[in-house]
N, C-alpha and C positions, 0 to 999 in steps of 0.2 A: 483903682489902678489907672482908670482912664484919665482921672484928674491929674495924677502924678505924671502920667505919660505926656499929657498936653503941656504941663509946666516945664518938664525937662526938655521938651522939644521946641519950646517957644524961641529960646535964644538961638538954637541950631537953625530953625527956619529963617530967622532974620538974617543971620550971617551968610546963609547959602543963597538967598534970593538974588542979590546983585551978581554973584558969580555965575549963577545958573542962567539968568536972563542974558548975560553976555555970551554964554556958551551956546545958546539956542541956535545961532546961525552957523555954528561950525560942528556941532555934534553929529556923528555918523548916524545913518538910518539903517536899521537891521530888518531884514524881511521876516515877517511872522505871519501865521495863519491861524485864525480861530476856528476850531472844529465844530463847536456846538454854540448855537445862538443863545442870546439871553432868553430866559424863560418868558420875558414880557413880549418877545417877538416870535415865539414859537407856537406851533399849532398842535395841540394834543388831540390826536385822533388816530384811528386805525389807518395805517399807511396803505395796506393792501386789503382786498376783500376776498374771502375764501371762494374759490371756484372761478374767479376771473382769470383770464389768460394774459400773463405779462410777457410780451414778446420783446425781450431786451437783450437778445444774444447778438444782434447785428447793430448797424448804425441807425436804422429807422426803428424808433421805439414806439410801440403801440400797446394799449390795453384792450382786451376783448371782453365785453360783457354780454353774455347771451340773454335770451328772453327769460330764462329761469334764474336770473341773478338773485342773490340773496336780498331780503327785504330792506336791509339797511344800506343798500348800495346807492341810495339817493338818485336812482335813475327811473323811479316810477314816473309814469306819464304826467307831466305838469299841465297838460292841456285837456285832460280827461278826468273822469270820475275816480275817486279814491277806491280802487277795487283790488289792490295788490296785483294788478294786471300790467303786463308789459308787452307792447306791440312792436318794439324795435330792438335790434341788435346794435350795441354801441361800440364804436371804435374810439377809445379815448377815455378821459377821466369822467367821473360822475359829476353831478351838478354842483357839488360843494367841495370837491377835493382835487385840486389841481396837481397834487403831488404825483398822481398816476400818469404814466406816459400817454401822450395823445398826438402822435405825428411829429415827435421830436427828431430832428436830424441836424447834426450827427448825434449819436447816443450820448446822453449826459449833458448836452447843451440846454440851458434853461430858458431859452426863448422858443416859442412855437408860433406857427402861422395859422392855427386853428382854434376856434372858440371851444370852451368847455363842452362836454358831451360830444366833442370831436365830430364824428360822423355817425349818422344813424341809418341803418338799413331796415326798411320795412318791406312787408310781403302782402300786398293787397290782392284780393281774389274777387272774381266776377262770377256770378250765377245768374244766367239769363232769366230764370223763372223766380228769382228772389230767394233769399236765405230762410224764409219762413219765420220762426220765432224771433222775437226782438233780441237784438244784441244786448249783452249785459251793459248796463250804464246808459242805455238809450240807443235807439236805432240810428244808423247812418242816414244822411239826407236822402240817399237813394238806396233802398233796401236790396238792390242787386249786388251791392259791394260790401265787403267786410275785410278787416285786417285779420291775418293770422296772429293770434296772441296767446300768451300763456298766463295761467293763474294756478295757484296751488290746488284749486278745486276742479280744474278741467279734467275731462276723462283721460286717463293714462298718466296723470301726474303722480309721482311717487314710485312708479315702476322703474327700478334701476336700469332696466334694459332700454328704457325710452327717455328717462329723466335723469340726467347726470351731468357732472362737470369734472374734468380731469386737468390737474395742474399741467402747465407747459413743461415738457420733459425733452431732454436730448434723446435721440433715437439711436445714436451710434457711439461707439467707444471713443471716437475722435472728438465728439461733442461739437459737431458742425451743423447739425440739423435739429432744430427745435420744433416741436409739435404740440399744439393745444387742441383739446377736443371737448365738445359739449353736445348734449342732445336734449330734446324736449318735445312733448306733444303740443298741439294747438287746437283751438276751438273749431277750426274748419276741417278737421279730420286729417290734417297733414302733419306727419312727424318729421322733425328737422334733426339733422346731424351736422355739426360744424367741425371742421378740421382746419387749423391754421398752420402755415409753414413759414419758417424763417431759417436763414443760414447765417452762420457766424463768420465765414471766411471773407476777408476783405480783398477780393480779387474780382475784377471785371463786374463790379456792382452787384455781386451776389448777396451782399448783406444790406442792401438798400431797399428791400421790399418785404412786405408781409402779404402772403397770398391766402385767401380763404376759400375752401371748398364748402359749399352750402348744399347739402343733400335734402331733398324733399320727397317723402314717400306718402302717397295717398292711401290712407287706411280705409277710406270710404265711410268712416264713422264720425258724423258731425255732431259736435256739442256746441252749437253756435253761441249759446249764452254762458258757456263755461261753468255750468253748475254741477257737472259730474254726470248728467243724464244725457245719453245719446239720443238726438232727435231724428237723425237720418242714418240709414245704413246702406251699403252698396252704392254710395254716391260718387259718381264721376264728376271731377272738377272741371267746369267749363274753361276757366282761364285763371292763371296766377302770374304775377309779375313781381319784380323787385325794383325798389327805388332807393338810392343812396343820397341822403341829404347832408350838406355840409354848410357851416358858416365860417368862411375864411375871416381871419383877424390878423392883420399884419402890424406888429407882432405882439405877442403876449409874453410877459415874463412871470415865471412861477415865483410867488412871494413867500414870506415867512409865515403867513397865516393861511396857507393852503388855497389862497386866492390867486389873483392875477393883477399885474400892473400893465395897463395898456400902453404900448409905445406908439402913440399916434404920430402921424406925420408922413408915413410912407404911403405911396399910392397903392390902392387895393384893387388889383387887377385879377380877374378870373377869365378863363377862356377855354376854347376847345382847339386842340392841335389836330387840324385836318390835313396838314402838309404831309408829304410822303417820306418814308425812310429810304434807305439805299435799295431796298427790294421792291419799291413801288407801292408799299402798303401805307395807308394813312396811319399816323401815330395813334390816333383814337385815344387821346388822353384829355381828361378835364383837369386843368391845372390852376394854381393860384400862386402868386409871388408878389414881393414888394416892388412896386413900380415907382416911377418918378411922381412926386407929390402933385396932385391935380392943380394946386395953386401956382405951379411953375409954367403952366401953359393953358391956353384957351382950348375949349373943346374942338377937336379936329385939327389943331395946330401942333406942329412938332416943337417940342421944347428947344429953346435956343442953344447953340453950341456953348459949352461951359456950364450949362444947367442940366445936363442929362445925367442926373443922379438917381440911380435905382439900385435895387439889391441891398438897401440900407434898412437896418432894424428900426431905428427911431429917426424919423425925418425932422424932428424938432432939434435934436442935438447931434445928429449924424453919428449914431452909435454903431459904427462898424459896417464895413462892406462885407456882407456874407452871401448875398444872392442865393438864398435857399428857396427852392421850389418844392412844392408838394403836388401830387397828382393821384388820380385813381381811375379805374375803368373796369368794366366787366370783360373778362377774357374770353368767356365762352360758356357753353352748357353741354353736358354729356348725359347720355342715358345711364340709368343705374345710380346706385347710392354708394357712398364710401363704406368700407368694410372694417369692422373692428379687428385690430390686429394686423391689418395689411394697409400700410400707409401709401402703397404704390398701386392700389387697385385700379384707380381711374387716372388716366393721363390724357395728354393732348391727342393721342392716337385712338382713344376710345370713341365709340359711335356718338355722333352729335345728337343732341335733343333738338329737333326742329321746332321753330315757332309755330304758333297756331295757323300761320299762313304758308307753312312749308319751306321757309327760308332757313339758311344757316342762322344760328343764334345771334351772332354779331356781324357776320359778313366775312368773306375771305378775300385775300389779295387786295386788289384795288378797291374792293367794296368793304373793307374792314371798317367797322363802326357804323355802317349804314343802318343796321337794324336795332341798334341801341338808341336811347332817347336822351335828350337833355332839355331841362326846363329851368326857368330863371327864378321867378319870385313866388312867394307864398307856399313854400315847400316844407315848412315845419309841420308835418301832418299830425293834427290832433287825433285823439282816440276815435272820434266819430267823423273823420274826414277821409275815409278809405276810398271814396269815389274820386276825390281829387288826387290821392296818391296813385291810384291805378291809372288814371288818365295821364298823369305826369310820367309814370314809368313807361307808358306806351305812346308817348306824345307824337313820335315821328309817324305813326300809322294814321293819325287824323289829318284832316285837311289843314287845320291850323290850331295847335294847342301850345300857345306861348311863343310862336315865332314872331308874330307881328305885334302882340299886345300882352300885357300882364292882367288884363281884365278877363278873367277866365269865365265870367258869366256870359261873355259874348263870344267865347271860343267856338270855332267851327268843328264839331265832333263828327262830321261826315267822314266816310273813308277817304283817305288821301288819293286824290285824283291822278297823281303821278303813277301810282302803283296798283290801285284797285279800279274795278269797273263798276262796282255797285255795292249796295249793302245799306243797312239801317243805321242811322246816326247813333253813336254811343253804344253800339252793341257789336263788339268785335267778333262775336261768333257768326255774324251774318256777312262780314266783309268778303267780297269776291275778288280774287286776284285777277288783274287785267294784264299788266306788263311786268312779269317777274324780274326783268333785267333793269328796271328803272329804280332810282333811289327815292324812297318815300321821304318827304321833306316837310312834315308837319311840325317839326320842333325847331329849336334855335341853333342846333349844332353848326350848320353852315350858313348862318345869317349873313355873313359878309358877302357870300356869293348869291344866296337866294333872294336877299332883299336889295342888295346893290344900292344902298342909300348913302354911301360915302363916309368919309372920315368924320368921326364925331357922332354919327348916327347909331341907331340900334344895331348892335353887332360889330361896330368898329369904334368903340368909345375910348380906347386907350392905345397909345403907341406900344409896339412890341419891338424890343431891341435885339431879340434873337433872330438873326438872318434866316435861319433854317425854318422858322415858323411862317415866314413870308414868301417862301418858295422862290427866293432870289430877287423879289421886288425891292426897290430902293425906298419905297414909300413905307414909313414905319407903321402906318395904319392898315396897310394892305395885307392883312393876315388871312391865311387860309383856314377857315373855321369861323371864329368870332372872338371878340374881346368885349368885356363889360366891366364897368366900374362898380365895385361892390360897396354898399353901406349897410349899417345895421338894419335889420328888418327885411333884408333881401336874402332869400335862402335857396341857392341853386341846388339842383339835384340832377343826377343821372339815373337812367333806368334801363331795364332790359325785360323783354317778354312781349307779348303774352305766350304762355304755354298751357296746353291742356294736359290733364293728368287723370288717366283712368284708374279705377280701383286697383290697388296693388302695384301701380306703376311708380317708378322712382326716376328722379333726375338730379343732376348736380350742377349748380351754378358755380362759376369760379370768378372771384373778385380780387383785385390786387390794389394795394396802397403802396405808393412809392415816394421817395424823397431823395434830394440830391442838390449838388451845387450847379446852378444855372439849369437851363432846359436840358442840356446834354446829360446831366445827372439823372433826371427823372426818365428821360428817353432810354438811357442805357439800363437803368434799373427795370423798366418795363420790359425791355427785350431780354434781360436776364431772367425775369419771371417766366416769360414765354419759353426760354430755353430749359429752365428747371422743370416746367410742366411737360415739355417734350421728353424729358428723361423720366417721366412718371414720378417726379419729385425725388428720384434716387440719384442725387447729384454726386454722392460719394463714390458710386460705382464707376463714374467716368471722370471725376475730378477729385481725386483722393487727397484732400488736404491733410497735413500732419495733425496728430492729436494736440490738444491744448494742455500744457503742463499745469499741474497744481503749483501754486505759488504762495509763499508766506513772506511778508516784509516786516522787519522789526528793527528797532534801534539797538546799536551795540553799546558796550560799556565805554567806548571811545567817542560816543556821540556821532556815529556814522550810520548808514543804512545797510542792513544785511538782507540779501534776497536768497531764499531757499526755494528750490524747485525739484520736481520729481522727474525721474527718467521715463520718457514715454516710448523709448525704442522697443519695449516689450509689446506695445500696442501696434506700432508701425515700425517694422524693421528697416524701412527705406529712408528714415530721416537722416539728414546730413549734418545736423547741428542745431544750435540754439542762438537766438538773438535777444539781447536785453535792451529794453526801450524805457525812456523816462520823459515825463513832462514836469517841468518845474513851475509851480504856481507864481513865484515871485518875478518871473521874467516879464518883460514888456516887449511885444512883437507887433509888427506892422500888419494890419489886415490885408492891405493890397499886395504885400510882399509874401504873405504866407497864409495863415488862417485856414479857411475851408478849402483853399486851392489845393492843399496837399492831402486832404482826408482820404481820397480814393486811392492814392498811389504811394504814399510816403513809405510803405513797407517794402517797396522795391529798392530802397537804398541798401547797399551791401558793405559800404566802407564808412567807418566812423569819420565824422567831419561834416562839412556843409552838405546840404541836400543837393543832389544833382538836379539840373533843370528839367530832366525828363519826368520827375514826379509831380511837377506843378501843372495844374489845369490853368488855362488862361483866364485873365480878367476879360469880361465882355469888351470887345474892341470899341463898342459904341459908348462905353462909360467914359465921360470926360470931365468928371467933377473931382478929380483927385486932389485939387488944390484946397478943397473944403475939409480935407481929412488931415489936419495938421496938429490937432491937440492930442492930449493923452487919451481922453475919452473917445474922440472922433477917430483917431488914427491907429490906436493900439488895442491889444487884448492881452489877457492873462491866460496862459495855458492852464488847462483844467483837466477834468476827467475825460472829456472828449478828445483831448490832445491840444496841439499836435505833438506827437511823440518823436523824440530824437533818439537815434541809435547810439547806445552807450558802448556796446561790445558785441562782436560776432564770434561765436565759439564753434569752430568746426568739430565734428564728432571725434576727430583724431586728437583734439586738445582738451576734450571735456574732462578727462581724468584729472587734469590740474585743478578742477573745481570739486572733486569728490569731497563730500562732507555729509555722510549719512547720519540720520538721526531725526526723531520726531516725525517719521513718515516721509522724509525728504531725502534726496540722493545727492544734490549738488548745492553749492553755496557760492555767492559772490558778494564781496563787500564793496559798496560804492563809497570810496573815500572822498569823492568830490561832493557828496551830500553834506550840507551844512546844518549844524544844530539849530533847531528852531524854524527851519524852512520846511515847506510842504511840497510833497511830490506825489506823482502817480507813476507807478512802475508796471510793466508787464513783461513776461518772457514768452517768446514764441519758439516753436520748433519749426525748422524749415527743411525742405528737400529740393534738390536740383534735378533738372531734366527737361523733357518736352511735355507741355501740358496744353490742353485745348479747352477753352471755356466758351461763354456766350458770345464773346467778340472774336473768337478764333484763338490762334496761338498766343500763349503768354510770352510777351516779348522779353521779359526778364529772365526766362528760363529757370524760374524759381517760384515756389509757392510756400506759404507758411500759415501757421495757425493764427487765430485772431487775438484781439486784445481784450476779450471779455473776462479774462482772469486778472484784470488789473488790480493791483494792490492786494492780491490774495483773495479775491472774490471767491467764495465757496471753498475755502481752505479745508483740507481733509481733517483738521482737528476741530471742526465745528462741533458744537454740542449736539448730541443725539437728538434727532427730531427737529432741530432748529433749521438746518440748511441741508438740502439734498445735493449731492454732488452732480446730480443730473438736472437740477432745476436752477437756472441762473437767477440770482437775486429774488429768491422766493419770499424774502422778508420785506424788502424795500428796494430802492434803487437810488441812483446818484444824488440828485438834489433834494431827496427826502431828508438830507441832513438838517433841513430847516424844520423838521418835525420834532416835537418834544419827545416822541417815542423812539427817535433814532438812538442807537446804542451810544453810550458815552465814549468820548475820545480815548483811544488806547485800549479799549476792551476787546475781547475776542469777538464779540458781536459786531463791532465796527469793522474789524478786519474781514469777517465772513461776508460782508456785503460790499467789500471793495471801497470803503470810505477813504477820505483824504488821509494820507500818511505824513505825519510831521516827525522829523528826526528829533528825538528827545534825549536829554542827558540822563545818565543814571542818577540814583539818589546819592547825594553828596555826604561824605563823612562829616560829622559835626565839627571835627577839627579843621575842616577845609571850607566851611560855609562862608565865613567872613571874607576870605580871600577870593572865593570863586563866584559868589552870588552876582547875578547880572539881571538887569531889566532891559528888555528889548521890545520894540524900538524905543530909544530914548534920545531925543524927544519923539513922542508919537505924533505923526502928521497924517491927516486924513487922506492925503494924496500919496502916501508912502507906498513902498512895494508890498507891505504886509496886508493892505486892504484888498478885499475882494469886491470889486466895484458893483457887482450884481447882487451883493448880499450885505445889506446895511448892518446886520448883526455880526458881521465878521470883524468889525473894529475891535481890537483887543491889544493888550500888551502881555508879554510873557515874563514871568520870574523864573530864572533858570538856576540850576545847581543848588536846589533846596534839599534839606534833609528829609528823612522819612516822616518825622513828626514835628509839627510847628504850628504857631499861631501867627497869622499875617494881619497887620492893621495898617490901613491907609488913611491919612489925614490931609486936610488942606492946610494952608499956611497959617490959618487962625487957630489951628489945633483941634478943629472939629473932626470927629471920626466920620469918614466917608464910607468905609467898607471894612469888614473884618471877617475872617474865617479861620477855623481850626481844622487841621488835617492830621490824621493818624494813619500810619502805614501807607504812605504814598507809593504807587508802583514805579514812579520815576521822579526825576528831579525838576519837574516843571509844574508851575501853576499858571493857568491862563485866566486873566481877568477881563471881562467883557466891557469894562468902562461904565458899568451901571452901579450906582450907589446902593447902600443897604436899603434905601427907601424906594428903589426902583426907578430912579431918575438918571438919565444919561448925564455924565459929568461934563462940565464945561472946560474950556481952555484954562490953563494955569499951571502952577507949580504944586506938586503933591509930594508928601513924605510917606515912606513906608517904614514899618518897624516889624522885624521878624524876630520872634522869640522861639527858642528851641532848647533842647537839653544842653546844658553847659554853656549857654551863651545867648546873645542877642546882637542884632546888627540893624543899623538905621541908615537909610539912604534916600535918594530923591529921584523923581522923574518929572518930565514936563509933558503937557498935552497941548497940541496946537491943532485946533479944529479947522 
């Protein structure tokens, strides 16, 4: 048959060639989207790990991996012995799977400013008389120090009351508050409980942070070598601290192989925000962001006008002005431990746990941040480097630990002379408080002020374009706090402590990770976290957002999109209506005119049409390189899962009966007749209510709040298979850009809909009598710069065959009659077949003219298409 087919098509190919080449320059381009990558470019691996916390209900996406993570989590200590031991809590993906969230903002965007393994929190402890038996895997350099770590053999492991992991779950019927919990015993006799909080509501930055409560209870029973035998009982813990390590990387793109593609070229700036907020409190944020590339200015010099390009993902090709900042800090410490079944047990008003020196855990008012520490290099603490981790976590209390030098062998470990009057070097239990009103200054936090060595020197290495961080100074280097230029191998950390813990005593540290557009984004997210803590995490009681409707999106028989959603008025009788939102992948929009500028406030639009100016955050006024952003890659972006979303329809409750369409567990339906067959969209439907509302930043100016976009494209639809998706657990199976994983559910399946995957409008199966007149190949010609391509995903390049019958055989040949690709389909669910432009031999096809031949019951049809690479 193949020989006959080649012979019959030979003359046809010759006759068509001239006509088609002539038509290439005038043929229309149709927008298409490939949902599943070529198997050659996909990564077959488990997308999620059981027991990890996937905090993906808001705009800041994180993964939480506790110390008792499963063994195949790939987070075993790479710097220590192979003991199935883990001494750090991870925020972010594991060492080999970038599909997991790790500081992605906004949610669903596939570039991130943090290296794999994200951030690691460690908990080093100090025992003045030494820990006694050797640590498993070899003793630390100094036997007075040890990490709290977990192994499956440590005393208490396997006790379900102490050793557990609970999937992230919504705690309220409105699904606005997501909570993840874990607990584990450790070798130093301290039991840990972890509780993470996230909010889905996109109002006043409430969905831009993930806060962790970390409870520590001293059981007094020490199993220092973690072999299951307790060596010490009734043990009071002299001192424990916490350090959070991070390796900023500006920026990294998630790839099709679960790895990353480094987008080099942006300036890599990290720093400490010591400038004060409107209440006179230091921001107390360690931040990192894409700055002006270092090759655009000499050290200590201000980049010339016209070259002040910052906030850019890829400095080599100017891939978009996004200006995404990430930051984190220790918010405080409280007496007592979190309580099972009561997520509001400990709040900002609970009694403080004082440091070993009698101070507030972080400092209050104008002293906020004084008692936390920051350290610059050599912070990726190996299994047997607990002494370095402890000193880094408590650096500010020493005379000089990392302020003037990164040569820690020569650090001055005497008590800080600003604060203490005496004590033995490197023994915090002996430090004697001298002036409790002074700021201890042994760390690098305020290097710009403490060292005063000028622009380009240690502490003032990079210009900062956010005026707020300079306290009004016109000198771009004159930052309050410090800035440093980060390169690989430099591992900054922040820390908090030390604290003593008597037998039976508990304390709870609170740590927050934040993300946003420009510094104002992380500032407002940090303040939103403070506000939520002040509400004892019970945000819903004072800021009652409407419930999130369940949504299902499907193609109609007319090739349009049909949205079905549930009535949530039974959950909240105060809702005033619904709003329908859409993001269209084929569009090209200008980064400087939209993009991330609208992520925080776009939902405040109430009228269909152009967005009001009030929903736009401003481009940094010091950015003056707009002329460099003129190309398609440089200047524009494609809307995607993250947005930006445009308002399609607002339905007051008084009009919702017009959309009644009960069935399949849904109550209402809307047909989007503007949706185009073959195009890809993301939809979500929110419920809204009107009135007066007060949040972290005061009154909501729009007089309107609404539910979030986490239900986009039917994420967690109610007809999910039993046991596959929980209505209370967002994206329990995977999340947005995991579509690049081979385990991602196939396009059009219920599994894909359950996780909110891309939705492409598809035609119904064509009747065999109509195939010849209706069959279409789009785009034709295919162009690599066409609207159908997803620039961030090379495997998205594809063409679609539309209006196909249920059963068929498709053969694709080149002009020489050689078979390039063939497939047979029986019982197709719709009338579309997507070809990823790879041959049957696994080779990506080249530019040229190609012939297709479709055989089906009662007929066959032959046509052509062109590929322009």
